[in-house]
C-alpha positions, 0 to 999 in steps of 0.5 A: 309281425313285430321284429321281436316276434320269433317264428315258431314252427312245429311239425306234428302228426295229423292224429296228434293234431286231431286229438288236440285240435282246440289247443293247436288252433288256440296257439296258432291264433293267440301265439302266432305259432305254425303247425305243419301236419304230417302223415307218415312223416310227410308234411301234407298241410299246415295250420296258421293264424287266419290274419296271416293267411289272408295277408299271404293270399293278398300278396299272391294277387299279382295286381295287389303285389304290383300296387304294393311295389309301386307304393313302396317305390313312391315312398322311397322317392319321397312322395309320402306325406305325413298322416296329419296332412293326409287327414286334412286333405281327406277332411277338406275333400269330404267337406266339398259339395257332391262328395 
């Protein structure tokens, strides 16, 4: 999500969401808006863009979260390399016999 993107969250009754489901889903997908569905004023579910949901679910995976933290630490210690160098290494390794 870009730094300029403003998060928009709407709270709507489930009955209204059901009547306007196509529009709600389109806005969640295209505009990256969030919808909290309420039953008698109580939040019970939400609708969001599937790509963001996938990102969220990946972050709930402890092994993946640990890997992301380790990668971030290595980057901060200066162990990162430029994309050009990385691509050159990949091409070099794929050209070797048996790869």
